[in-house]
VODRENSE-644423 format. One record per residue: x, y, z of N, C-alpha, C, O, CB in turn; residue in three letters; residue number from 1. Coordinates in steps of 0.2 Angstrom, whole numbers. Each point is the difference from the previous one (the first is absolute). Glycine has a CB too. Layout:
BEGIN
     nu     nv     nw    cau    cav    caw     cu     cv     cw     ou     ov     ow    cbu    cbv    cbw  gumi  palum
      X      Y      Z      X      Y      Z      X      Y      Z      X      Y      Z      X      Y      Z   Ala    NUM
...
END
This chain:
BEGIN
     nu     nv     nw    cau    cav    caw     cu     cv     cw     ou     ov     ow    cbu    cbv    cbw  gumi  palum
     12     -6    -88      0      7      3      4      4     -5      6     -2     -2     -8     -2     14   Met      1
      0     10    -13      4      4     -5      4      5      4     -1      6      1     -8     -7     -9   Asn      2
     15     -2     11      4      4      4      8     -2     -3      0     -5     -3     -8      5     13   Thr      3
     12      4     -8      7     -1     -2      3     -6      3      3     -4     -3     -1     16      2   Thr      4
     -4    -13      7      3     -6      4     -7     -4      1     -5      2      1     15      4      5   Tyr      5
     -9    -13     -5     -5     -4      1     -2     -2      7      4     -4      4     -1     -1    -15   Thr      6
     -8      8     14     -2     -2      7     -3     -8      0     -4     -1     -4      2     13      7   Pro      7
      5    -16      2     -2     -7     -1     -5     -1      6      1      1      6     10     -4    -11   Arg      8
    -17      0      3     -5     -3      5      3     -6      3      5     -3     -3    -15      8     -3   Ala      9
      7     -8     11      2     -6      3     -2     -5     -5     -6      0     -3      4      4     15   Ile     10
      6     -9    -13      0     -5     -5     -6     -5      2     -2     -1      6     14      1     -9   Ala     11
    -16     -3     -2     -6     -4      1      2     -6      4     -4     -2      4     -1      6    -15   Pro     12
     11     -7     10      1     -6      4      1      2      8     -2     -4      4      7     -2    -15   Asp     13
     -2     12     12      1      2      7     -7      2      3     -1     -2      6     13      6     -9   Thr     14
    -16     -1     -1     -7      2      2     -3     -7      2     -4      0      6      3     10    -13   Leu     15
      1    -15      4     -3     -6      1      2     -3      7     -4     -2      4      3     -1    -16   Glu     16
      8      4     13      3     -2      7     -3      4      5     -2     -2      6     12     -2    -12   Gln     17
    -10     11      5     -2      4      5     -7      0      2     -2      1      6     11      7    -10   Leu     18
    -13    -11     -1     -8      0      2     -1     -7      4     -5     -1      3      3      7    -14   Arg     19
      7    -10     12      0     -5      4      3      2      7     -3      0      5      3     -9    -15   Asp     20
      7     10     10      4      2      6      4      5     -2      4      0     -5     -4    -12     10   Thr     21
      1     18     -1      4      5     -2      7     -1      2      2     -5      3    -12     13     -2   Asp     22
     14     -3     -2      7     -1      1      2      0      7      6     -1      2     -4      7    -13   Asp     23
     -7     -4     16      1     -1      7     -2     -6      3      0     -1      6     -1     13     -6   Ala     24
     -2    -17     -5     -2     -6      2     -8      0      2     -2     -5      3     14      2      1   Gly     25
    -15      9     -5     -7      0      3     -5     -2     -6      2      2     -6      1      7     14   Arg     26
     -9    -12     -7     -5     -1     -5     -3      7     -2      0      5      3     -2    -17      2   Pro     27
      0     11    -12     -3      6     -3     -7      1      3     -3     -5      1     10      3    -12   Cys     28
     -9      8     13     -7      1      2     -3      6     -4      1      6      1      3     -9     11   Val     29
     -8      0    -17     -3      5     -5     -6      4      4     -3     -3      5      6     -5    -15   Pro     30
     -4     14      7     -6      4      3     -2      4     -6      3      1     -5      1     -1     17   Tyr     31
    -10      3    -11     -3      5     -5      2      7      2     -2      2      6     -8    -10     -9   Val     32
     13     11     -1      2      7      2     -5      5     -3     -1      2     -6     13     -5      5   Asp     33
    -16      5      6     -6      4     -2      2      7     -2     -4      3     -5     -3     -9     13   Ala     34
     12      9     -6      2      7     -2      5      0     -6     -1      4     -4      0     -1     16   Glu     35
      5     -8    -13      5      0     -5      6      5      1      0      3      5     -9     -7    -13   Gly     36
     13      5      3      5      5      0      7     -3      1      5      3     -2    -13      5      5   Gly     37
      9    -14      1      6     -2      1      4     -3     -6     -3     -2     -5     -1     -1     16   Ser     38
     11      4    -11      3     -2     -6      1     -8     -1      3     -3      5      3     14     -4   Pro     39
     -9    -14     -6      1     -7     -2      6     -1     -3      2      3     -5    -14     -4      4   Leu     40
     16     -4      4      7     -1     -4     -1     -6     -5      5     -1     -3      1      4     14   Arg     41
    -11     -6    -12     -1     -5     -5     -2      3     -6      2     -3     -6     -6     -5     14   Cys     42
      1     14     -9     -2      3     -6      2      7      0     -2      4     -5     -7    -12      4   Cys     43
     12     11      6      3      6      0     -5      6     -1      1      4     -4     10     -9      0   Leu     44
    -17      4      8     -5      5     -1     -3      0      7      1     -4      4     -3      3    -16   Arg     45
     -2      6     14     -4      1      6     -5     -5      1     -3     -2     -6      6     14      6   Pro     46
     -5    -15      6     -6     -4      1     -6      4     -2     -1      6      2      7    -12      7   Val     47
    -11      3    -12     -6      3     -2     -5     -2      6      1     -5      3      1      5    -15   Ala     48
     -6      5     14     -5     -2      6     -3     -6     -2     -3     -1     -5      1     13      8   Pro     49
      1    -16      3     -3     -7     -1      4     -6     -3     -3     -5      0     -7     12     -2   Gly     50
     16     -6      1      4     -5     -3      2     -4      6      1      2      6      3      5    -15   Glu     51
     -3    -14      8      3     -5      5      7      0     -1      3     -1     -5    -13     -6      4   Arg     52
     14      9      7      7      1      0      3     -4      6     -4     -3      4      3     14    -10   Val     53
      7    -11      7      4     -3      6      6      5      1      3      2     -5     -7    -14      3   Ala     54
      5     13      8      6      3      2      5     -5      3     -1     -4      5     -5     14     -2   Leu     55
     12    -11     -7      4     -6      1      7      3      1      2      6     -2     -9    -14     -4   Val     56
     12      4      9      7      2      1      4     -2     -6     -1     -6     -2      0      5     15   Ser     57
      5      5    -16      3     -2     -6      8      2      1      1      6      3    -12     -4    -10   Tyr     58
     15     -6      5      7      1      0      3      1     -7      2     -5     -3     -1     -1     14   Ala     59
     -1     12    -14      2      0     -7      7     -2     -1      1     -3     -6    -10     12      4   Pro     60
     13     -7      6      8     -1     -1      1     -7      0      4     -3     -4     -1     14      9   Leu     61
     -6    -15      0      1     -7      1     -3     -4     -6      4     -4     -3     -5      6     15   Arg     62
     -4      1    -15     -3     -4     -6      5      1     -6      1     -4     -4    -13      6      8   Arg     63
     15      4     -5      4      2     -5      7     -4      1      3     -3     -5     -8     15      4   Trp     64
      7    -13      7      6     -3      2     -1     -8     -2      5     -3     -3     -2     11     12   Ala     65
     -8    -11     -9     -2     -7     -2      1      0     -7      3     -6     -3    -11      4     12   Arg     66
      6      7    -13      1     -1     -7      7      1     -3      2     -3     -4    -13      8      4   Glu     67
     15     -1      4      6      2     -2      6     -3      3      6      0     -2    -11     10     -1   Thr     68
      4    -13      9      5     -3      4      4      5      4      5     -2      3     -4     -7    -12   Gly     69
     -4     15     10      2      5      5      0     -2      7     -4     -5      1      1     14    -10   Ala     70
      6     -6     13      0     -2      7     -1      7      4      5      2      3      2    -13     -4   Ala     71
    -13     14      2      0      6      3      1      0      8      1      6      2     -9     -3    -11   Pro     72
      8     -8     12      1     -1      7     -4      5      4     -6      0     -1     18     -2     -2   Gly     73
     -9      6      7     -4      5      4     -5      5     -4     -4      3      3     13     -5      6   Ala     74
     -7      3    -15     -4      5     -4     -7     -3     -2     -4      4     -3     15      1     -1   Tyr     75
    -12    -11      5     -6     -4     -2     -6      3      5      1      0      6      5    -10    -10   Asp     76
    -11     13      1     -5      3      4     -7     -3     -2      0     -2     -6      7     13      7   Glu     77
    -12    -11      3     -6     -1     -2     -5      5      3      1      3      5      1    -15     -6   Gln     78
     -8     13     -3     -4      5      3     -7     -1     -4     -1     -4     -4     10     12      6   Gly     79
    -14     -4      0     -7     -1     -2     -1      3     -7      3      5     -2     -6     -4     14   Pro     80
     -1     -5    -16     -2      2     -7     -7     -2      0     -2     -6      2     14      5     -7   Val     81
    -16      4      1     -7     -2     -2      1     -3     -7      3      2     -4     -8      8     10   Phe     82
      1    -16     -6     -1     -4     -6     -7     -1     -1     -4      0      5     16     -5     -4   Ile     83
    -14      3     -7     -7     -3     -1      0     -7      3      5     -3      0     -7     10    -11   His     84
     -4     -8     14     -1     -7      4      0     -6     -5      2     -5      2     -8     11      7   Ala     85
      4     -4    -15      0     -5     -6      4      2     -5      2      6     -1    -14    -10      4   Glu     86
     14     -1     -8      4      2     -5     -3      6     -4     -6      0     -2     11    -12      1   Pro     87
     -1     17     -1     -2      5     -5      4      0     -6      5     -4     -1     -8     11     11   Cys     88
      2     -2    -15      4      0     -6      6      4      0      3      0     -5    -14     -1      0   Glu     89
     13      3     11      6      4      0     -1      7     -3     -5      2     -1     12    -13      1   Gly     90
     -1     15      0     -1      6     -3     -3      0     -7      2     -4     -4      8      8     10   Pro     91
    -15      0     -8     -3      0     -6      1      6     -4      0      6      2     -9    -12      3   Gln     92
     10      5    -12      1      5     -5      5      5      2      4      0      4    -15     -1     -6   Gly     93
     12      6     -3      5      6      1     -3      5      5     -6      2     -1     10     -4    -11   Glu     94
      0      3     16     -1      5      6      5      5      0      6     -1      0    -12     -7      7   Arg     95
      4     15     -8      5      5      1      3      1      7     -4     -1      5     -2      7    -15   Ala     96
     12     -6     11      3      1      6      1     -6      4     -1     -6     -2     -5     17      2   Gly     97
      8    -10      6      2     -5      5     -5     -2      5     -4      5      1     16     -2     -2   Tyr     98
    -13     -9      3     -5     -1      5      0      3      7      6      2      2     -7    -13     -8   Pro     99
     -4     13      9     -1      3      6      4      6      1      3      2      5     -4    -13     -1   Phe    100
      1     15    -10      4      6      0     -5      6      1     -5      1     -4     13     -6     -4   Ser    101
     -6      9     12     -4      6      2      4      6      2      4     -1      5    -14     -6     -1   Arg    102
     10     12     -8      4      6      2      0      2      7     -5      0      3      3      4    -15   Ala    103
      8     -3     15      0      1      7      1     -6      5      3      1      5    -10      9     -8   Gly    104
      6    -16      0      1     -6      5      7     -1      0      4      1     -4    -15     -6      0   Ala    105
     13      2     10      7     -2      1      1     -7     -1     -4     -4      2      5     13      7   Leu    106
      5    -11    -12      2     -6     -2      7     -1      2      4      4      0    -13     -5     -9   Arg    107
     11     -5     12      6     -2      1      2     -4     -7     -3     -5     -1      2      5     14   Thr    108
      7      1    -16      2     -3     -6      7     -4      2      5      3      1    -11      5     -9   Val    109
      5    -14      9      6     -4      3      4     -4     -6     -4     -3     -4     -2      2     15   Arg    110
     12      1    -11      4     -3     -5      4     -6      3      2      0      5      0     11    -11   Arg    111
     -3    -16      2      3     -7      2      5     -2     -5     -1      1     -6     -9     -4     12   Tyr    112
     16      0     -4      5     -3     -5     -2     -7     -1     -5     -3      2     14     10      2   Asp    113
     -5    -11     -8     -1     -7     -2      0     -5      5     -3     -5      0      8      8    -11   Ala    114
     -2     -1     17      0     -4      6     -7      1      4     -2     -4      4     15      5     -3   Arg    115
    -16      4     -3     -6      2      4      1      5      6     -4      0      5     -1    -11     -8   Gly    116
     11     14      3      2      5      5     -2      7     -2      0      1     -6      9     -9     10   His    117
    -11     12      1     -2      7     -1      6      3     -2      5      0      4    -15      0      4   Ile    118
     10      4    -14      6      4     -2     -2      7     -1      4      4     -3      1    -14     -2   Val    119
    -10     12      9     -2      7     -1     -8      1      0     -3     -5      0     14      8     -6   Gly    120
    -13      3      6     -7      1      0     -1      7      1      5      4      1     -8    -15      3   Gly    121
     -3     13     -5     -2      7      1     -7      1      2     -4     -4     -2     13      8     -6   Arg    122
    -10      2     11     -7      2      1     -2      4     -6      3      4     -2     -2     -4     15   Leu    123
     -7     -2    -15     -3      4     -6     -7      3      2     -4     -4      2     10     -4    -10   Met    124
     -6     14      7     -7      3      0     -2      1     -8      3      3     -4     -1      4     15   Glu    125
     -8    -11    -12     -2      0     -7     -2      7     -2     -4      3      3      0    -15     -2   Ile    126
      7     14     -7     -1      7     -2     -7      0     -4     -3     -5     -2     16      7      1   Pro    127
    -14      4     -2     -6      1     -4      0     -4     -6     -5     -4     -2      4     15      6   Glu    128
      7    -11     -7      1     -5     -6      2     -6      3      6     -2      0     -3     11     -8   Asp    129
     -7    -14     10      1     -6      3      4     -4     -4      5     -3      3    -16      4      3   Glu    130
     10     -2    -12      4     -5     -4      7      2     -1      4     -4      1    -15      1     -7   Glu    131
     12      9      5      7      3     -1      3     -1      7      6     -1      0    -10      9     -9   Gln    132
      1     -7     14      3      0      7      3     -8      1      5     -1      2    -13     11      2   Gly    133
      3    -14     -5      2     -7      0      6     -2     -5      5     -4      2    -17      1      2   Phe    134
     11      5    -10      5     -1     -5      7      2      2      5     -3      0    -14      4     -9   Asp    135
      9      5     12      6      3      3      4     -4      5      6     -1      0    -11     12     -3   Gly    136
      1    -13      8      3     -4      6      2     -7     -3      5     -3      3    -12      9      6   Val    137
      3     -9    -13      2     -7     -3      7      1     -4      4     -4      0    -16      0      0   Phe    138
     12      9     -4      6      1     -4      6      2      4      5     -3     -1    -12      8     -8   Ala    139
      6     -2     15      5      2      4      3     -7      4      6     -1      0    -11     13      2   Glu    140
      0    -16     -1      2     -7      4      3     -4     -5      6     -3      2    -16      4      5   Ala    141
      8     -2    -13      3     -4     -5      6      2     -3      4     -3     -4    -15     -1      2   Phe    142
     13     11      3      6      3     -2      6     -4      4      6      0     -3    -11     11      0   Ala    143
      4    -13      9      4     -4      3      0     -7     -2     -5     -4      1      4     11      9   Asp    144
      7    -10    -13      0     -6     -3     -1     -6      5     -2     -6     -2     10     10     -6   Pro    145
     -7     -3     15     -2     -5      5     -7     -1      1     -2     -5      2     12      8      3   Glu    146
    -14      2     -7     -7     -1      2     -4     -5     -5      0      1     -6      0     11     10   Val    147
     -3    -17     -1     -3     -5     -4     -8      1      0     -3     -2     -5     12     -6      8   Ala    148
    -11     10      3     -8      2      0     -1      5      5      4      2      4     -6    -14     -7   Leu    149
     -4     15      3     -2      5      4     -7     -1      3     -4     -3     -4     11     11     -3   Val    150
     -8     -7     13     -6     -1      3     -3      7      2      3      4      2      0    -15      3   His    151
    -10     12     -7     -3      6      2     -5     -2      6     -4     -4     -1      5      9    -11   Val    152
      0     -1     17     -4     -1      6     -4      6      3      3      6     -1      5    -15      4   Arg    153
    -13      9      0     -4      5      3      4      2      6      2     -4      4    -13      1     -9   Ala    154
     12     10      6      3      2      6     -5     -1      6      2     -2      6      5     10    -12   Val    155
    -13     -6      5     -5      0      6      0     -7      3     -1      0      7     -6      9    -12   Glu    156
      6    -14      2     -1     -7      2      6     -5     -1      0     -5      3    -12      7     -4   Tyr    157
     17      1     -3      6     -4     -1     -2     -6     -5      5     -4     -1      0      7     12   Gly    158
    -11     -4    -14     -1     -6     -4      3      1     -7      0      5     -3    -11     -7     10   Cys    159
     12     -4     -9      3      0     -7     -6      1     -5     -5     -2      0     13     -7      4   Phe    160
     -6     14     -9     -5      1     -5      2     -3     -7     -5     -4     -2      3     15      7   His    161
      8    -11     -7      2     -4     -6      7      0     -1      4      4      3    -15      0     -9   Phe    162
     13     -8      1      7     -1     -1      2      2     -7     -4     -1     -5      4     -8     13   Glu    163
      6     11     -9      2      2     -7      7     -4     -1      4      1      5    -10     10     -6   Val    164
      7    -15     -4      6     -3     -1      4      3     -5     -2      4     -4     -3    -15      7   Arg    165
     12     10     -3      4      4     -5     -2     -2     -7     -1     -6     -1     11      5      9   Arg    166
    -11      6    -12     -2     -1     -7      5     -4     -4     -2     -1     -6     -4     12      7   Pro    167
END
């Protein structure tokens, strides 16, 4: 992706696990999305009408903590995300801007430290210059040396959109 900061899709090995059993312990239940439009976290694009997808529970901070040895404790959250029901190629090619970005949409931008604890956050209304808006909130977040990663979530549903790690 052609952005100042790197939005991260859900890793292929994690997707493989989620396609079996999600982070809430439920089996994956694929279906065909006739309308499309929902945000896919496996390839960071909207569902195309007619694609086979699944809505699964995902705990992004828990997964990051396993990689880093962090202990988020009560800050560990899980929530719904859409993924392709079968393996996909992940994010493709150079894309201008950040995924699921639409001027006027509201996002929660949460900051986490190396322990996995919330050390701040903010509400963001995506401006007309979407990329500059995201660049600004990420620069603000990483100006704090405690911040290890940032999660972007939809305000309407609270679901995780993507993660950005300290550059």
